[in-house]
C-alpha positions as CSV (number, residue, x, y, z in Angstrom):
1,X,-7.0,16.5,16.0
2,X,-4.4,14.4,17.9
3,X,-0.7,14.4,18.2
4,X,-0.2,11.2,16.3
5,X,-1.9,12.6,13.4
6,X,-0.1,15.7,13.4
7,X,3.1,13.9,13.6
8,X,2.1,12.0,10.6
9,X,1.7,15.1,8.7
10,X,4.9,16.0,9.1
11,X,6.8,12.7,9.3
12,X,5.7,11.5,5.8
13,X,6.3,14.9,3.4
14,X,9.4,15.4,5.5
15,X,10.7,12.2,5.0
16,X,9.8,12.2,1.3
17,X,11.7,15.5,0.8
18,X,14.9,14.3,2.8
19,X,15.1,11.1,0.6
20,X,14.7,13.1,-2.5
21,X,17.1,15.6,-1.7
22,X,19.7,13.0,-0.5
23,X,19.2,11.1,-3.8
24,X,19.7,14.1,-5.9
25,X,22.8,15.6,-3.7
26,X,24.7,12.4,-2.5
27,X,27.8,12.4,-4.1
28,X,27.8,8.5,-5.2
29,X,24.4,8.9,-6.5
30,X,23.2,12.4,-8.0
31,X,20.0,11.2,-9.6
32,X,18.1,13.1,-11.7
33,X,14.9,14.9,-10.3
34,X,12.7,12.3,-11.7
35,X,14.4,9.4,-10.6
36,X,15.0,10.8,-7.1
37,X,11.2,11.4,-6.8
38,X,10.3,7.7,-8.0
39,X,12.7,6.2,-5.5
40,X,11.9,8.5,-2.6
41,X,8.2,7.8,-2.9
42,X,9.1,4.1,-2.9
43,X,11.5,4.4,0.2
44,X,8.6,6.3,1.9
45,X,6.2,3.6,1.2
46,X,8.7,0.9,2.6
47,X,9.2,3.0,5.8
48,X,5.5,3.3,6.4
49,X,5.0,-0.5,5.5
50,X,7.7,-1.5,7.9
51,X,6.2,0.7,10.7
52,X,2.5,-0.4,9.9
53,X,3.8,-4.2,9.9
54,X,6.0,-3.9,13.3
55,X,2.8,-2.1,15.1
56,X,0.6,-4.6,13.7
57,X,2.6,-7.7,14.9
58,X,2.7,-5.9,18.5
59,X,-0.5,-5.2,18.6
60,X,-1.9,-8.5,17.5
61,X,0.5,-10.5,19.7
62,X,-0.2,-8.6,22.7
63,X,-4.0,-9.1,22.4
64,X,-4.9,-12.7,24.1
65,X,-8.5,-11.9,24.4
66,X,-9.5,-11.0,20.1
67,X,-12.3,-9.0,21.2
68,X,-11.8,-7.0,24.5
69,X,-7.8,-6.6,24.9
70,X,-6.5,-3.3,23.8
71,X,-3.2,-1.9,23.0
72,X,-2.3,1.9,22.6
73,X,-0.6,1.3,19.4
74,X,-3.7,0.2,17.5
75,X,-5.4,3.6,17.8
76,X,-2.0,5.6,17.6
77,X,-0.6,4.1,14.8
78,X,-4.1,4.2,12.9
79,X,-4.1,8.1,13.3
80,X,-0.7,8.5,12.5
81,X,-0.8,6.5,9.1
82,X,-4.0,8.4,8.1
83,X,-1.7,11.4,6.3
84,X,0.4,8.7,4.6
85,X,-2.6,8.1,2.5
86,X,-3.2,11.5,1.9
87,X,0.6,12.1,1.2
88,X,1.0,9.0,-1.1
89,X,-2.0,10.4,-3.6
90,X,0.2,13.1,-4.2
91,X,3.5,11.3,-4.3
92,X,1.9,9.1,-6.8
93,X,0.6,11.8,-9.0
94,X,4.3,13.4,-8.7
95,X,5.6,10.0,-9.9
96,X,3.4,10.0,-12.9
97,X,3.8,13.6,-13.7
98,X,7.7,13.1,-14.1
99,X,7.0,10.0,-16.2
100,X,4.7,12.2,-18.4
101,X,7.5,14.8,-18.8
102,X,10.3,12.3,-19.4
103,X,8.2,10.5,-22.2
104,X,8.1,14.0,-23.9
105,X,4.3,15.1,-23.7
106,X,4.9,17.9,-21.0
107,X,6.3,21.1,-21.7
108,X,7.2,24.6,-20.4
109,X,4.3,26.2,-22.6
110,X,2.0,28.9,-20.7
111,X,-1.6,29.6,-21.0
112,X,-4.4,27.3,-22.2
113,X,-2.4,24.7,-23.7
114,X,0.0,24.1,-20.7
115,X,-3.5,24.0,-18.4
116,X,-5.0,21.4,-21.0
117,X,-1.8,19.4,-20.8
118,X,-1.9,19.5,-16.8
119,X,-5.6,18.2,-17.1
120,X,-4.6,15.5,-19.6
121,X,-1.9,14.4,-17.0
122,X,-4.4,14.4,-14.0
123,X,-6.9,12.4,-16.4
124,X,-4.4,10.0,-17.1
125,X,-3.1,9.5,-13.6
126,X,-6.8,9.0,-12.5
127,X,-7.6,6.5,-15.0
128,X,-4.2,4.9,-14.3
129,X,-4.2,4.7,-10.7
130,X,-8.2,5.0,-10.0
131,X,-8.2,1.8,-7.9
132,X,-5.2,2.8,-5.7
133,X,-6.5,6.1,-5.1
134,X,-9.9,4.8,-4.7
135,X,-8.4,2.6,-2.1
136,X,-6.6,5.4,-0.3
137,X,-9.7,7.4,-0.3
138,X,-11.7,4.5,1.3
139,X,-8.9,4.4,4.1
140,X,-9.2,7.7,4.7
141,X,-13.0,8.5,4.5
142,X,-14.4,5.1,5.7
143,X,-11.7,2.6,7.4
144,X,-10.4,5.5,9.7
145,X,-13.5,6.6,11.3
146,X,-14.6,3.0,11.7
147,X,-11.3,1.9,13.2
148,X,-11.1,4.9,15.7
149,X,-14.6,5.5,16.6
150,X,-17.3,2.8,15.8
151,X,-14.6,-0.1,17.0
152,X,-15.1,1.9,20.4
153,X,-11.8,0.1,21.7
154,X,-12.7,-3.4,20.5
155,X,-11.1,-6.1,18.3
156,X,-7.6,-4.4,18.6
157,X,-6.4,-7.8,17.4
158,X,-8.0,-7.7,14.0
159,X,-6.8,-4.2,13.6
160,X,-3.2,-5.5,14.4
161,X,-3.6,-8.2,11.9
162,X,-4.8,-5.7,9.2
163,X,-1.7,-3.5,9.5
164,X,0.4,-6.6,9.1
165,X,-1.0,-6.6,5.3
166,X,1.8,-4.0,4.8
167,X,4.5,-6.8,4.7
168,X,4.3,-7.0,0.7
169,X,4.9,-3.4,0.2
170,X,8.6,-3.2,0.7
171,X,8.8,-6.1,-2.1
172,X,6.6,-4.1,-4.4
173,X,8.6,-1.0,-4.0
174,X,11.9,-2.8,-4.6
175,X,10.3,-4.4,-7.8
176,X,9.7,-1.1,-9.1
177,X,12.7,0.5,-8.6
178,X,14.6,-2.4,-10.0
179,X,12.3,-2.0,-13.1
180,X,13.1,1.6,-13.1
181,X,16.9,0.8,-13.6
182,X,15.9,-2.1,-16.0
183,X,17.1,-4.8,-13.7
184,X,14.2,-7.4,-14.5
185,X,17.1,-9.9,-15.9
186,X,19.0,-10.2,-12.4
187,X,18.5,-12.8,-9.6
188,X,17.3,-10.1,-7.2
189,X,14.4,-9.2,-9.5
190,X,13.2,-12.9,-9.6
191,X,13.7,-13.4,-5.9
192,X,11.9,-10.4,-4.7
193,X,9.0,-11.1,-7.2
194,X,8.9,-14.6,-5.6
195,X,9.0,-13.1,-1.8
196,X,6.5,-10.4,-2.9
197,X,3.9,-13.1,-4.4
198,X,4.2,-15.3,-1.3
199,X,3.9,-12.2,1.3
200,X,0.7,-10.9,-0.9
201,X,-1.0,-14.1,-0.6
202,X,-0.2,-14.7,3.0
203,X,-0.8,-11.4,4.3
204,X,-3.5,-9.8,2.0
205,X,-5.6,-12.8,0.7
206,X,-5.2,-15.5,3.3
207,X,-5.4,-12.7,6.0
208,X,-9.4,-12.5,5.8
209,X,-9.9,-16.3,6.0
210,X,-7.6,-16.4,8.7
211,X,-9.5,-13.6,10.7
212,X,-12.6,-15.4,10.2
213,X,-11.0,-18.5,11.9
214,X,-9.5,-16.6,14.8
215,X,-13.0,-15.4,15.3
216,X,-14.5,-18.9,14.8
217,X,-11.9,-20.2,17.3
218,X,-12.8,-17.6,19.9
219,X,-16.6,-18.3,19.6
220,X,-16.2,-22.1,19.3
221,X,-17.6,-22.0,15.7
222,X,-16.6,-23.8,12.6
223,X,-14.7,-21.7,10.0
224,X,-17.9,-21.9,7.4
225,X,-20.4,-21.0,10.3
226,X,-18.8,-17.7,11.0
227,X,-20.2,-15.8,8.0
228,X,-23.6,-16.8,9.5
229,X,-22.8,-15.9,13.1
230,X,-21.7,-12.2,12.5
231,X,-23.5,-9.3,11.2
232,X,-24.0,-8.7,7.7
233,X,-22.5,-5.4,7.3
234,X,-18.9,-6.8,8.5
235,X,-19.1,-9.6,5.8
236,X,-19.8,-6.7,3.4
237,X,-16.9,-4.7,4.8
238,X,-14.4,-7.8,4.3
239,X,-15.7,-8.7,1.0
240,X,-15.1,-5.0,-0.2
241,X,-11.7,-5.1,1.3
242,X,-10.9,-8.4,-0.1
243,X,-12.1,-7.6,-3.4
244,X,-9.2,-5.4,-4.8
245,X,-6.6,-7.8,-3.1
246,X,-7.9,-10.5,-5.2
247,X,-7.7,-8.5,-8.3
248,X,-4.0,-7.2,-7.3
249,X,-3.2,-11.1,-6.6
250,X,-4.4,-12.1,-9.9
251,X,-2.4,-9.5,-11.9
252,X,0.5,-10.4,-9.8
253,X,0.2,-14.1,-10.6
254,X,-0.1,-13.1,-14.4
255,X,3.2,-11.0,-14.0
256,X,4.7,-13.7,-12.4
257,X,4.8,-15.6,-15.4
258,X,7.0,-12.8,-17.3
259,X,9.7,-13.7,-14.6
260,X,9.8,-17.5,-14.5
261,X,8.6,-18.3,-18.1
262,X,10.0,-15.1,-20.1
263,X,9.5,-17.2,-23.5
264,X,5.8,-17.6,-23.2
265,X,3.2,-14.7,-22.9
266,X,4.3,-11.2,-21.9
267,X,1.7,-10.2,-19.2
268,X,2.2,-7.0,-17.3
269,X,5.3,-7.1,-14.5
270,X,3.8,-8.1,-11.1
271,X,5.1,-4.8,-9.5
272,X,2.9,-2.5,-12.1
273,X,-0.4,-3.8,-10.2
274,X,-0.2,-2.6,-6.3
275,X,1.5,-0.1,-4.3
């Protein structure tokens, strides 16, 4: 267990606690507990996304040789960020729990009834956020060991590019906060939705073709020849990482219709698809 990992275990929960306390106790805000929990969780996610994107930009622009060049931030930030994914599973559940309470499904009853209600909330949370929980679990149990151990110091450029996928997250978080305060009709909501759509497309969907193109340029191969020139397990890993991004992007595109063509069909809001 290294220092960045320990710092991450401390930083993200403390950051959440400080944000929540400030939102509840600041004289001009004084939010209710459930509001403060939701907003604080989104602020922490935005902080992590900004840090990850900044680290990714520094790493990717510093590595001139995309295979052999190394940067200390690639390993350090990866270890620092792992606790975030564990924390965020809990933070998402906490938000779900408070929404459940606000809707009047919770209670202070003790005994089997309260226990049954708790399990119902847990099942509802896992059903609603299954893909996100699975994504976070894969990041901790699979991607982290692969990026720290299996790479053996190779490919920091690619890891830096992957970290920059977090560019879209602050827009997602802001959108959810605006929805919480029923600001869907505002210009800010529409502009934020457009920026989220564009950043998600560029940094999460088109990222994978770009990585293949970058390797092809390095190896002197055309883009279409790259999948045949690299090991099958790398193609499989890229496909597994890309699949949920395509699913979320599809939902975001559907939700965008609600922002810009409100008189048409009423698909889910784009902010309810990705975190």
